[in-house]
N, C-alpha and C positions, 0 to 999 in steps of 0.2 A: 472442523477447523474454523476458527473465528476470523473474519475478515472485516476491514473497514474500507468504505469507499466514500469519496466526496462527490456528491451529485449537485444538481442545480438547487435542490431544496435543503442542502446541508449534509451532515454526516449520516451514512447508512451503514448499519451493523448487519452483517450476514453470517449466520452459522451454517456452514456447508458440510454435508455429510453424504458420503457415497454409500448406496445400498444396492448391490447387484449391478444392474445396467443403468441405473438412474441416480440422480443427485437430489437430495432434499435440501431446501433452503427456506427458512422462515415460513414454513407451512406450505410451500410450493414444491412442485416436482419438475425436474428437467431431465430430458434424455438427449444425448448428443447424437445428432443425425449424421453430420459430417463436420468438417473443420470450421464451418461458418454458420451452421444451423442447429438450433435447439428446438425440440418439441416441448412446450410448456403446458403444465396443468396447474393453474393457480388455485389458491385456497377458496376463492369465491365462485369456483366452477368454470371460469373462463379458460379456454384452451386455445392453442394456436402455435404457430411457428415464429421463432425469433431469429433474426440474422444478427450475428455477433462478430465484430471486427475489432482487433486490437491495433491501435496506432500509437506508437511510443508507449507512454505509461497510461493511456486512456483506453477504456473499453467502450465502444459504440454499440448500442443495442437498439435494433429497430423491431418494434412489436406492435401490431395492430394500428399502424398509421402513426405511431409515436416514435421519436428517436430520443434516446437517453445517452448522455455521456457520463461515464463513471470513472473517476480516477482512484486507483487503489492506493490506500495509505499504507506505506511500508511499515512492517513491524519495527519498533524501535524509535519511531518518530513520536514526538510529543510536543504539545504546546504549553507544557507545565506552567501556566500562569504567565507572569511577567518574565520569568527566567528564560523560558524557551529551551531548557536543557534537553538534549537528545541522548537517548540511552541505547546500549547494546541489547538487541532482542534475545541474544543467546551468547554463550561463550564462543570466542573466536579470535581470529587474527586480523588486524588492520592491514588491508592490502594497499590502500591508497587514500590519502587525505587530499581532497579536491579544493579546499579553502584554507585560508589562514586568518588569524585574528585581524579584525578590522574590515574584512570583506563584507560588502553589501550583497545579500542574496534574496531571491524571490521564492515564494511558496512553490514546492515541488522540485526545487533545484537539488541535485545530488551534492552531498557534502563530503561523504566518506564511503568507501567500499570495504565491507567486512567479508571474510571468508569464515563460514561456519557450517559444519555438517556437509562439507564438500560442495557447498553452494556459495555463490556471491550474493550478498545482501547490500542493497543501496540504502544508506541513511540519507533521508531527504529533509529539507526544510518544510515544516508544517505551515509557516507563515513567512511573510516578507520580514526582513530585519537585517541586523548586523551581527557578525560572528564576534562574540566577546571573549571566547576562550576555546582553545583546541587542547584537549587533555591527552591525546595519544598521537603517535606517529606511525608511519608505515612500518610494519614488522612487529609492532607491539601486540601482545596477547591481552584480551579484555575478558572480563567476566560478565555474565548476564546482569543487566541493570546498571552497569558502569556508565557514568555520565561521560559521553564521548566529546561533546561540544556544547557550547552555550550560545544561545541566540537571543538577542534582545530586539524587541519590535521598535 
C-alpha cells in the first residue's frame, strides 16, 4: 500500500508491504515487537529499536537519539495547484460535511467524513485556505475521483 506523510523535510512517500512477520518499506524492514516498539533493519545496514506513538493524526518515531514527527496525508486530499480541489479516494457515502462555503480552514483540518468499504475516511485540507465550494451533502453517494470540495489558498 502506498502512503504519504508530511515530515519536517517535506513529503515522504512510503510503499508498505507485509511479508510474513515483517513489513517492507522503501528498502527497509520492520518487525512489530509490541504496540509501541519496532525492530528496524535499514537498507544501509543500520539496525535498532524504534519507539512509535500515535498522537491524534501524527506519528512520533524515536530512533537512535532522533525524534521524527510524521503526519499521514489522508487519501483523497490534494493540493491540485491553485484550485485546491479535494477528491473522493474511493466510491462511498458522505457521512458528514464539517465545513461550508466561505469557511477559512487550516492544513490538516477535517473537512468531510466519507464511509467507504465499511470504514470512515477523513477528507482533510492539504493547505490553509478558504472553502470556495462544497459539492456534496451528508447522505450523498460519491464516485472515486469526484471533486468533493474546493479550497483556494
